[in-house]
N, C-alpha and C positions, 0 to 999 in steps of 0.2 A: 959947157962941159958938166956932166952929172957928178955928184959927190961919189967918191968910191965907197963901196960897202965894206963893212969891217970884216976882218978875217974870221973864219969859222972858229967858234970857241971863245971869242972875245966880245966885250961889251962895247957899244959905241960910246965915244967920249961925250960927256954931258956938256951942253953949251951954256956958258955963263955961270956955272956952279963949280965950287971947289970940290975936289974929290974928298970923300969921307962923309959928306952931308950931315947925317944924324949921329955920327960917331960921338960917344961920350954923353949923349942925352940921358941914358938910363942912369948913369953914375950921378948926374946932376939931380935928377928926380929922386933918386934914392937918398942922397944927402939932404934934400929938402924935406923928405918925408920922415926920416929917422927921428927928429925931435917930436913930431906929432905922434908917432907910434909909441915912443917912450912915455910921453905924457899920458896917452890912453892906457898903457900898461900900469903906470903908477896910479891912476884914478881907479882902475879895476882892483888893484891890490889894496888900496885904501878902503874900498867898499868891502872887500873880503875881511880885512882886519876889524872893521867896525862891526860887521855881522858876527864875527867870531867873539868879539868883546861882549856883545849882547848875549850871546849863547853862554859864555863863561859866567857872566854876572848872574843870569837866571839860574843856571845849574848850581852855582855856589850858594845862592840864597836858598834854593830848595834844600840842598843838603844841610845847610846851617839851621834852618827852621826845624827840620826833622830832628837833628841831633839836639838842639836846644829844648825841644818839646819832651824829649826823653831824658836827657842828662843835665840840662841847665846851661847857663851862660858861657862857661868855660868851653864846653864842648861845641857850642855854636860857633864861636870864633875859630876854633881849631878845624872844624869841618869846612868852614868857608874857605880857609887858606890851604886846604889839603891839595887841591888840584890847580892852584893858580900861582904862577911864578911871581917873584918880587918886582919884575919890570912893570907889571900891570898896576902897581900902586893901590892895592886893595884896601878898602876901609869897611870892615863889617860893623853893623849896628844890630844888636840883638836885644830882645826884651819881650816880656809878656804883655799882652793887651786883652784883658778879659779871659776868656777861655781859649784863646789862641796864643801861640808863641810866634812872633814875627821876626823876620830877619831881612835886613836891607844890606845889600853889598854894593859898594860904589867902586867902579874901576875908571882909570884914566883912559880917555879915548886916544888910541895910538895914531901917529902920523908916520906911515911907511914902515915903522918898526915899533914894537911895544915900549921901548925905552924913550922914544920921542913922542910927546903927547901934548894934547890940548883938550881942555874941558873934561867932563866926566859923564859916565852913564851909570844907571843904577838898575839893580835887579831886586825885586821884592818877592817875598814868599811868606806863607803862614802855614802853621800846622796846629792841629788840635793838641792841647796839653795831655800828656800821657802819664805823667808822674803825679803821685798823690802828694798833697800838702801835708807836712808833719804837724 
């Protein structure tokens, strides 16, 4: 006796399989991938913060050297701190070296946020002396 064919509009019953088969697989894969995706996002964010810190240090050193060459040591430190927040832990070093005025700005390297950090980076700049000695 042949097997009866299914009624129109219905699927034939699967033999030896539970109904639902792959149900829930996407949810399991999603839960497994979320930590990897979050780790990747954190790594990219860290790279952005480190690049931004290098940019800030270099710019602060440029401004500090220019201000120091024109107005002296007090203006150097003030110019370096003008655009950098306290969370970056900035340490400017300013001084004359021959006919140049040099500025070195040290910033702490951030870990996911500028207030959490490890190590430090420096930005260095020099400018020709523009004020006359008395």
